[in-house]
N, C-alpha and C positions, 0 to 999 in steps of 0.2 A: 673569419666571416664578419662582415659589418652589416648593420641594418640597411644601409643604402645599396648594398649589393644583392639583397635577397630578391629572388625572382621566382615566379611560378614555373613549374615544370612544363616542358613542351607539350602542347595539346591539352593542358589543364584548363586553359581559358579559351573557349571557342567563341569566335566572333559572331555576333548576332546577324541574321540575314536581313539585308536592306530590302524592304518590300515597297511596292508602289512606285517603281522607277521606270515604268513603261513596258511595252510589249517585247522589247529586246531581252528583258530578263525574265526568268521563269515566274517570278512573283510580281508581275505587273497587274494593273487594273484591280482585280478582285483580291490580290495579295494572298492567294492560296486558300481563300475561304469559300470558294465556290460561289454559286448564285443564290441569293435570297435565303430565307430561313433564319431560325433563331441564332445559329452559330455564325452567320454572316454579319449580324448586327453588332454594334458596339454595346457592351454591357449585356449581351445576350447569352448568359450562362445560367444554369439552374443550380440548385443546391446540391451538395454532396450526397450521393446515395439516391438521387432522383432517377426513376426508371420510366419516365414518360407517362406517368399516371398509373402504371402498374404498382401494386402494393410492394414497397421496397423490401429488400431482403431483411434488413434489421427489424422490420415490423412483422414479417412473416414468421420469423423464428420465435420460439417460446422464450419467455423470461426464465432464467435459471438462477439458482443460488439464493442465499438469504444471509443478511447481516444482522446480527442481534445487537440492539442498542443497549442491552443490559450487559453484554460482555465487556464493555469498556470499563464498567465499574466493579468488576469482579476479578480476583487474582488467585493464583495458586502458589503456595509456598511449599518447598520441599522440606522434608524432615531434617535433612542434613544442614539446611541453612539456619536452623534454630541453635546449632552448636556455636555459631559465631556471636550470638546475642549475649550481652552481659546481664540482662534483666532476668529475674527469676519468674516473674509473672509476665506472660506474653499476651498482649492484646493488640488490637488493630493499630493503635497509636504507636506502640513500640515498633511494630513492623514498618510503619510509614517513616518513623524517625531514623530507622536503620537502613533506609532505602532498599528494603527487600520487596516492597510493593509500591506502586505509584501513589502519588499524593491524593488523587481523586478516587482511590479505591474505597468502596463502601462495604463490600463483602469479600472476605478472604477465606480460603480453605487450605488446610494443611493436608498434604498427601504423603503417602509412604514412599519416599524416594530417598535413598541414603539411609544413614543410621543416626540415632540420637545417643549421645554418650553422657549427658548430664540430666539431672532431674529438673523439670520445668513445670510450671502451672500455666495451662492455656485457658484464657478467659475471653469469652465473646467472639471466638473465631471458630468457624466450622472445621470439623476434623473427620477424616474418613475412618472407616472401621479399622483398617490396617494400621493407620497412623496412631489411632487411639491406643491400640494394643502395644505399639512400640513405645509410646510415651509412658504408659503405665509400667511397662517392663523396665524402663530406665529409672523408675522411682518417682515419676511425675504424676500429675493428675489433670483431668480435663473438666472444666466447669462450664456450664451453659451461659 
């Protein structure tokens, strides 16, 4: 196969209809647009969703959903991810440096998912009740 031999499949490229070529062809004079009216004129089209002045569907239906702007700045950390960290004291900066939470995180919370095998001190990071029990059971502690 060569680039100069590539060709579209049969029927893939349909020829456009030649309009305005007289009464002998079906598309003469008005060119299939009928007589008068908005659609007969050049540039005579309305915006997408326009329903002739009736309240459009996208405005009749209720708005749904909610996107929290705070959610972007908060992250969750699984308990099992703390095993990979080399630091004994875990705070937000350590989590950001280890790429466990995104750089723009302002609030992190440790949740009980997985298990913790080493003793760590958690400082300045929110901790769920279950995660706190697991950290203390592993010999670590949680500081506010």
